[in-house]
N, C-alpha and C positions, 0 to 999 in steps of 0.2 A: 503493500500499499504506499508506494513512494511517488511523490510528484515534485516538480521543481517549477516555481513561479517567481516573478519579481515581487518581493515582499514589501508591504508597508510596515512600519515599526510602531507597534502598540504594546504596552505592558499590562499584565493583569495587576489588579489591586491586591496587595498582600492580604492573606486571610485575617491577620491581626488588625488591619485597619478598621476604623469606625466607619459605619455607613454614612456616606457623604450626601449633600443635597442632590447631586447628580444621580446617585444610586437610587434615592427615594423617587426621583422623577422617572427613572427607568422602570421602577416597580409599578408606578402609576400607569405608565403607557402599556405595560404588560397586562395589568388588570382590565384596561380598556379594550385591547384587542381580543382577549380571552372570549368575549361574548359575540364576536363577529361570526357570521356563517362562513363557509369554505370560500365562496366566491369573493366576499369582501376581504377575507384574510389573504387570499392569493394576490390581491392588489397592493399589499404592503411591501415595502423595501426591507431587506434584511437589517440595514442600519437603523431602521425605525422601530424595531421589535424590542430594543432595550433588554436583550438577553444577557445573562451573566452565569457563570459557573457557580458563583458564591450562593450558598443557600439551597442548592439542588442536590439530587442524588449523585451528580457527577463529582461534587466537592468530596463527598464521603468516599466515593470510589477511588479518586486520586489519592486521598490520604491512606486508603487501604493499600494502593499500589506502592506508595512511599514506604509504608511499614514492611511490605514484602521485601523491598530492596534493602531496607536496614537490616532485616533478619538474615539476609544474605551477605551482609557486610559490604554493600555497594554504596559508595559515597554519592554517586551520580543520582540526581533527581530531574527527570524531564519536566520542562514547563509545559503547560497545556492552555489552549484557548479554543474558542468556538469559531467554526468555519462551516462551509456548505457540506463537507463530507470528511470521512476519516482520511488522514494521511500524515506522514512524517516527512518533511522536506529533506532532500539531500543537503547535507552540510549544516542543517539547523537541528540541534539535538532536542527537539520538542515534539508535541503531539497535538494535531488539530482534531477537534471532536465535532461531530456533526451537530448543527443547531437543534434539531428536533429532540435531542436527548435532554435539552435544558427545560423542556416544558411538555406536559402531557398532551395539551391541545395540539402542539406541533407534531408530536409523535403519532397522533391519530391521523393527522393529514398525510404524514409519511406513508403510513400503512395503506391509506386509501390510494395513493398514487403508485406505490412500488410493490405492495403486497407484503411487506415486511418492515421491521424496525431494526436495523442492524445495531445490536448493542442494547436492545430494548428491555432486557431483564438483567438483573444483577450479575448472574454467573457469566452470561455471554459478554456483558460489558467488560468484566475483569479479563476475560480471554483476549478481547481485542486490545485492551490497554497493555497487557503483557506483551502481545505481538508488536504493537507500535513502539513499546519501550525498547524492544530488540533493535528496531531501526534507529531509534534515537541514541542508544548507546553505541551503535556502530558509528554514527556521526560524531558523537562526543569524543571517542577515543581513536577515531580514524582506523578502525579495525580492519576494514577491507584492504588497506594498504599492506597488511602484514602477509608475508609469504606463506606462513602456515595457515592462515584463514583461507587464502586462495586454494591451497592444497586440499583443505577439508571441504569447502563449499563450492569452489569454482571461481572464476574471475567475475567480479561484480560489474566489470565493464561490458559483459555480454549485453546485446540489445534487449531492452525490456519488451516482452511480447504483448501483443493485443489479446492473445488467447493462448491456452495450452491444452494438451491432451493428457488427462491424468492416467496414470498406470496403477490401478488399485493393488496389483500384486507386488509392487516394489516395497521392500523393507529398508531402503536406503534413506527414507524420509520419515520424519515424525508425523503424527496426526494431531492437529490441534483445532484449527478453525473450521475444518471440513473442506470438501471439494479437493482434498489432497493438495492443499495450496502450497505447501513447501516445494512442490515440483515445478512451480511457475518460474522461478528465477533463483539464482544463488542468494540474493539478498533476502528473498522471501524464505528460502530455506534456513538461513541464519535466524531470522526473526521468529519463525515458528519453533525452531529448536531452542532458542533462548527462552521463549514463552513456556514451553514444556519444562525446561530446567527450572524456571523461576516459580512456577505454580507450587503453592504450599502442599506438602504431602503428596506430591505427584507420583512418587514411587518410580521414577524413570529408570533406575537401575534394574528393576524387576520387569517393568512393562516392555523394555526394549532389550532385554538380556540377550536374546539371540538374533538381534537385528543389526545389520551394518550401520544403522542410524545411531547406535550406541556410541560409536567412535566420535560422532559430532557432539553428542551430549557430554562426553568425557572431555572433549577439547574445550567446550565452554566452561565446564567446571574448573579446569586448570587455568583458563584465560582469566576468569573472574578472580580466582585466588591471586593472580599476578597483578591485576589492574584495579580491583575493586575499591581498595582503600586510598587510591591516588586520585588527585584532582584531574578532571578531564581537560585535555588541552583546548578543546573547542567549547566556548561558553556563549555562543551566539544566542541571544534571548528574543530574536525577532518572532512576530506573530504573522506568518505568511497567510495571506487572504483572510485577514481578521474580519469577522462578521460585522463588527462595529463600523468598518470602513467600507462595507459592501452596499452599493446602491442598487443592486439587482432586486427585482421583485420576486416573490415566491412563485408567481405564475410563470415567469421566464425560466426560473430554476427547474421547475418540474417539466415544462415543455422541452427543455434541453435534455433533462435526465431521461425522460421516457423515449425521446427520439433517438438518443445515441448511446451515451455511456452506460446508463443504468436502467435500460428498459427492463420491465418486471421479467425475472428469470425463474422458471420453475424447473426443479429437477424431478426425475421420475419418482424419487422417494416422496416428494411433496404431495403428489396426487394420492399416493397410497396412505400417507400419514393422515391426510385430511378425511379419509374414510373412517378412521378410528378416533382422531382427536379433533379439536375445534379451535379456531382463532378467536371466536366470538362466543365465549361461554355464557350461559344463562345467568350465572352467578359469579361474582368476582372472587369467591373463595374456592372455585373449581381447582382441583389438584393440578400441579404443574406436570406436563407430559414428560419432559426430560427427566424429572426426578422419578416418576413412575417407572420409566424404562430402566433407569439405573437400579432401582429396587429389584427388578425382575431379570437383569442382564445375566447373572450367573446361572440361574436355573434354565433360562432360555438358551444360553450357549451350550450348556451340557445336553439339554434335550435335542438340539439340532445336530450336534456333533455325534451323539449316540445313534441318531437315525442313520448315519453312514452316508447321508447325501452331501454333506458339506465338511470341509476341513475347519479346524479350530481358528486358523488365522483369518480365513474369509468371513466367518461369522463375527469375529471381533471387529473387523474392518467395518462391516455393515452396521453393527451396533454403534460404533463411533459415529458413523455418518447420520444415522437416524437421531441420535441424541443431539448432534450439532444442529441439524435442521429443526428439531423441536425448539431448541434454544433460540435460534435465529427467528423463527416464525412466532415464537411465544405461544406455542400450542398448549391447550389444556385438556384434561380428561373430561369426557362426557359419556353418559351411559353407564351401565352396570360395571363395577370394577371386576367382578368375578369372571367376566368374559375377556378381560384385557389380555391376559397371558396367551390365550388361544389366538386372539387377533393379531398380537405381536409376532407370534411364531409364524403365522401365515405371511405377514408382511416381510419379515426378515428373509424367509425362504424365497419369496418372490424376487426380492432384490438380489439375493445371493445367486439365484439362477440367471438373472439378467447380466450380472457382472462376469459370470463364468462363460456366457455364451457369446457376448459381443464386446467390441472395443467401445470405450465410453466416448461420447461427443466431446468436442473442444469446449473448454470453459472460458468465457470472456472475462477479461480483467478490467 
């Protein structure tokens, strides 16, 4: 998730600062547009929304990320700001977070136009933040320039593709964000591997014990032991494409997004998952689908492997995929829980069969 643009320079207000009159005015503007219908909301410019990370779930998530870095004895802390989408700019060791995560009203608008809210629940939000921190720490310490980095992940100078064709059977790459994203480019491979390494209680030594990807995780473990306590040589605090400086309307944003870069993309798994789960639960307390699958993952895996139809590796891969998609789509359980295990066994078997029988289509970046 890397992009390079000419950046304006804006700085976040430190968390410890008192709320200023400008902040109060921004809050008042936010309260005003909350009540607009979608058509009226789409006419607003990003810079008029008055959005801030302060006081939102994003602030809590960033503090949690910093705590994870501290537990790993990493001195570096990526700075964060709001922009139109997720990215970490080349050479700027920070993280741009999409605007819609700063307000539930905007998250609903995002779901209407794209079919999903990337980072819209706490668990997947942390996954993306860890991934983007991998990009940021690469910039902060100029890691890609190291000969050993290039030997392990490949040259970062390779052209960044518009799409890639995943190879589900490859064990040279970790699984983190889904879509076998580490296979897209060496920089994405590093960011995904770093995210798996950083995740608390990830058990990566066990999970990847017989994978060639373990060598990459061990490289990061040694690399962070070497650089973690040192000050990063790159301390650029720019906010690239800062939302507060963006005069674009939401209507223009979504017209462009749907027409080109981020047209709604559905995986084969999505259609099957929506036969079992729902993105619009009748009650807000409906159980989380990803959590439900995790609870059933081990008995499901043993059941399918014992059937003799599928190998253990393939079943684990499919389980990783469906959990990631449930998190991305924020799916919820509906219907009787007693039928869920049978339904999931059917779904995983269908997907496993499709991955064995054909090559996967290219995934757009």
